[in-house]
C-alpha positions in Angstrom: 99.2 78.2 94.5 97.8 81.5 95.6 99.7 84.6 94.5 99.1 87.8 96.4 100.0 91.4 95.3 100.2 94.4 97.6 100.5 98.2 97.3 101.7 99.4 93.8 102.2 95.8 92.6 98.5 95.2 93.0 97.7 98.5 91.3 99.8 97.7 88.3 98.5 94.1 87.9 94.9 95.0 88.7 94.1 92.2 91.1 94.9 91.6 94.8 95.1 87.8 94.5 95.0 85.0 92.0 95.3 81.2 91.8 98.3 80.2 89.6 99.2 76.8 88.2 102.9 76.8 87.5 105.8 74.5 86.7 108.2 77.1 88.1 110.9 75.7 90.4 111.9 79.0 92.0 110.4 82.4 92.7 112.4 83.9 89.8 111.0 81.4 87.4 107.4 82.2 88.6 108.2 85.9 88.1 109.4 85.1 84.5 106.2 83.2 83.8 104.0 86.0 85.2 106.0 88.7 83.3 105.4 86.9 80.0 101.6 86.9 80.5 100.8 90.5 79.8 102.4 94.0 79.8 100.8 94.8 83.2 102.7 91.9 84.8 105.9 92.8 83.0 105.6 96.4 84.3 105.0 95.2 87.9 108.1 92.9 87.8 110.4 95.1 85.7 112.6 96.0 88.7 113.0 93.1 91.1 115.2 95.3 93.4 112.1 97.3 94.2 110.2 94.1 95.3 110.2 91.7 98.2 108.6 88.3 98.3 107.2 86.1 101.0 106.6 82.4 100.8 103.8 81.1 103.1 104.2 84.4 105.0 108.0 84.1 105.5 110.4 86.6 103.7 112.4 84.9 101.0 114.8 85.6 98.1 113.9 85.3 94.4 116.1 82.2 94.1 114.0 80.4 96.8 112.4 77.1 95.8 108.7 76.8 95.4 108.3 73.1 96.3 105.5 72.8 98.8 104.7 76.5 98.9 101.0 77.3 99.0 101.2 81.1 99.0 103.5 83.7 97.3 103.2 87.4 98.1 104.9 90.2 96.2 105.2 93.7 97.8 107.4 96.7 97.9 110.0 97.0 100.6 108.6 98.1 104.0 109.9 101.1 105.7 109.6 102.1 109.4 108.1 105.3 110.6 
């Protein structure tokens, strides 16, 4: 699946997008796999309350299943203004 990173998440990880092969069943499991890769991923995912996730461009929760998902995007909360 494609994993996209936006704003400071992209800055910490160092890439805007990557292709990931995973056995993760939920978003939380994917985050755990990514966090275990390197310190830069661990830093980006250290505080999940500061992150939002979208699955195939639909907002989702971290316990959402990944079955059939083609794209996962991580980004900070959006604010109006």
